[in-house]
Rosetta silent file (secondary structure, phi, psi, omega in degrees, C-alpha in Angstrom):
SEQUENCE: MKNGILGTEKGGYDKKDVLMKIDAYMTLLMKIQKGTSSAEAKEDLIKIKNMPLKEVDENTEGFAKFDAEGYFSQMEYNIVAYFKQP
SCORE:     score description
SCORE:     0.000 S_00000001
   1 L     0.000  119.306  172.881  -27.107    3.991    6.314 S_00000001
   2 E  -111.605  120.293  176.968  -24.945    7.000    6.671 S_00000001
   3 L    63.344   33.062 -178.446  -23.454    8.697    3.586 S_00000001
   4 L    66.147   24.896  178.784  -24.140    5.521    1.561 S_00000001
   5 E  -115.782  131.656  179.085  -22.120    3.359    3.908 S_00000001
   6 L   -79.746  139.840 -178.385  -23.657    0.405    5.311 S_00000001
   7 L   -87.212  170.875  175.918  -23.460    0.113    9.148 S_00000001
   8 E  -120.252  158.025  178.538  -22.826   -2.935   11.144 S_00000001
   9 E  -159.761  149.608  175.261  -24.572   -4.571   14.009 S_00000001
  10 E   -64.349  144.025  179.181  -24.243   -7.789   15.969 S_00000001
  11 L    70.266   15.447  176.302  -26.434  -10.453   14.476 S_00000001
  12 L   -67.908 -163.052  169.177  -26.762   -8.505   11.230 S_00000001
  13 E   -81.274  144.448  174.310  -26.573   -9.980    7.648 S_00000001
  14 L   -45.390  123.479  175.746  -23.529  -12.031    6.651 S_00000001
  15 H   -59.277  -41.903 -175.184  -21.207   -9.540    5.046 S_00000001
  16 H   -70.397  -32.775 -170.511  -20.142  -11.815    2.153 S_00000001
  17 H   -70.709  -40.591  178.405  -23.906  -12.509    1.398 S_00000001
  18 H   -62.461  -46.960 -178.369  -24.614   -8.732    1.323 S_00000001
  19 H   -69.374  -30.442  174.814  -21.755   -8.045   -0.921 S_00000001
  20 H   -67.129  -40.755  176.905  -22.576  -10.817   -3.239 S_00000001
  21 H   -68.652  -41.680  175.562  -26.089   -9.368   -3.627 S_00000001
  22 H   -58.422  -48.192 -178.891  -24.718   -5.841   -4.170 S_00000001
  23 H   -57.598  -42.344  178.004  -22.432   -7.332   -6.976 S_00000001
  24 H   -61.097  -41.867  179.214  -25.502   -8.933   -8.621 S_00000001
  25 H   -67.559  -32.424 -177.584  -27.290   -5.617   -8.710 S_00000001
  26 H   -70.609  -37.252  176.398  -24.340   -3.847  -10.049 S_00000001
  27 H   -53.699  -51.631  176.951  -23.915   -6.616  -12.709 S_00000001
  28 H   -56.642  -47.288  178.616  -27.536   -6.136  -13.660 S_00000001
  29 H   -57.360  -50.199 -178.417  -27.207   -2.471  -13.924 S_00000001
  30 H   -66.862  -26.316  165.564  -24.320   -2.698  -16.313 S_00000001
  31 H   -52.005  -46.039 -178.977  -26.367   -5.313  -18.362 S_00000001
  32 H   -64.874  -37.206  178.375  -29.024   -2.727  -18.649 S_00000001
  33 H   -73.340  -22.655 -176.561  -26.762   -0.005  -19.678 S_00000001
  34 L   -88.670   -7.324  170.679  -25.420   -2.388  -22.427 S_00000001
  35 L   102.575   26.387  171.085  -29.120   -2.868  -23.769 S_00000001
  36 L   -63.011  151.469  178.038  -30.433   -6.066  -22.142 S_00000001
  37 L   -73.526  160.271 -173.468  -34.093   -6.399  -22.669 S_00000001
  38 H   -64.582  -37.024  176.171  -36.561   -5.411  -19.985 S_00000001
  39 H   -62.937  -40.393  174.739  -37.773   -9.120  -19.813 S_00000001
  40 H   -67.702  -40.083 -179.864  -34.314  -10.359  -19.139 S_00000001
  41 H   -63.011  -49.905  176.968  -33.633   -7.693  -16.601 S_00000001
  42 H   -52.378  -45.048  175.541  -36.895   -8.528  -14.798 S_00000001
  43 H   -59.617  -43.409  177.374  -35.996  -12.150  -14.759 S_00000001
  44 H   -64.823  -42.061 -179.415  -32.602  -11.271  -13.347 S_00000001
  45 H   -64.121  -32.851  164.900  -33.978   -8.932  -10.860 S_00000001
  46 H   -58.839  -40.850  179.554  -36.301  -11.622   -9.477 S_00000001
  47 H   -67.849  -40.249 -178.092  -33.354  -13.970   -9.049 S_00000001
  48 H   -70.901  -37.064  177.240  -31.445  -11.205   -7.104 S_00000001
  49 H   -65.555  -29.074  177.420  -34.369  -10.465   -4.897 S_00000001
  50 L   -92.149    4.269  171.769  -34.534  -13.982   -3.991 S_00000001
  51 L   -60.244  127.252 -175.745  -30.847  -14.492   -3.131 S_00000001
  52 L   -70.369  154.017  168.165  -30.814  -15.719    0.515 S_00000001
  53 L  -131.443  117.915  178.005  -29.019  -13.592    3.209 S_00000001
  54 L   -75.396  144.649  178.536  -27.761  -15.353    6.198 S_00000001
  55 E   -94.655  142.978  173.417  -27.955  -13.709    9.482 S_00000001
  56 L   -83.773  169.207 -179.292  -24.785  -14.059   11.570 S_00000001
  57 L   -63.389  157.089  176.745  -24.922  -15.183   15.189 S_00000001
  58 L   -61.007   -5.770  175.107  -25.662  -12.422   17.857 S_00000001
  59 L   -99.270   -5.269 -174.189  -22.028  -12.212   18.860 S_00000001
  60 L  -110.741  135.888  171.396  -20.850  -11.569   15.401 S_00000001
  61 E   -74.807  123.062  162.366  -20.836   -8.241   13.462 S_00000001
  62 E  -126.034 -174.748  178.212  -22.603   -8.201   10.087 S_00000001
  63 E   -67.611  140.607  173.887  -24.081   -5.511    8.010 S_00000001
  64 L   -53.877  133.498  178.370  -27.084   -3.780    9.580 S_00000001
  65 H   -60.876  -45.395 -176.088  -30.253   -5.184    8.329 S_00000001
  66 H   -65.576  -40.958  179.993  -32.107   -1.917    8.001 S_00000001
  67 H   -65.387  -45.004  179.810  -29.138   -0.387    6.035 S_00000001
  68 H   -56.781  -52.889 -173.898  -28.894   -3.522    3.690 S_00000001
  69 H   -64.039  -38.966  176.938  -32.636   -3.634    2.974 S_00000001
  70 H   -57.920  -48.429 -174.665  -32.634    0.181    2.310 S_00000001
  71 H   -61.447  -42.835 -177.406  -29.770   -0.071   -0.088 S_00000001
  72 H   -64.314  -36.082  177.573  -31.359   -3.108   -1.882 S_00000001
  73 H   -62.392  -38.559  173.006  -34.600   -1.146   -2.106 S_00000001
  74 H   -62.149  -48.686  173.059  -32.695    1.762   -3.694 S_00000001
  75 H   -52.933  -53.364 -174.398  -31.006   -0.453   -6.191 S_00000001
  76 H   -64.102  -33.505 -178.044  -34.341   -2.014   -7.298 S_00000001
  77 H   -70.781  -31.161  179.908  -35.972    1.359   -7.578 S_00000001
  78 H   -67.475  -43.387  175.381  -33.070    2.601   -9.828 S_00000001
  79 H   -55.586  -56.532  177.542  -33.433   -0.500  -11.979 S_00000001
  80 H   -59.764  -44.976 -178.857  -37.175   -0.171  -12.469 S_00000001
  81 H   -62.144  -29.416  174.437  -36.941    3.552  -13.011 S_00000001
  82 H   -60.077  -42.511  176.303  -34.380    3.035  -15.809 S_00000001
  83 H   -78.450   -6.045 -179.830  -37.030    1.129  -17.795 S_00000001
  84 H   -90.664  -16.153  174.123  -39.660    3.714  -17.061 S_00000001
  85 L   -51.380  141.717  178.303  -37.672    6.392  -18.892 S_00000001
  86 L   -70.604    0.000    0.000  -39.230    7.728  -22.070 S_00000001
């Protein structure tokens, strides 16, 4: 991932699935900012983490797996860190 932009690769993750997962993380962050409970946020985070990501076939460009996984990890870190603030 260069400058916060997801790269592409043949046989990567389906772009629609990746964007749907990113949207789910962003929606959760907005809910947290509006005051959702940590229990509800944790429940939502588990659902998001379990969202399936299809791989496109080897001749089709998808989002680079390494970049997508790194982005998701950073989003999860930010969500967990939000609740660890004093």
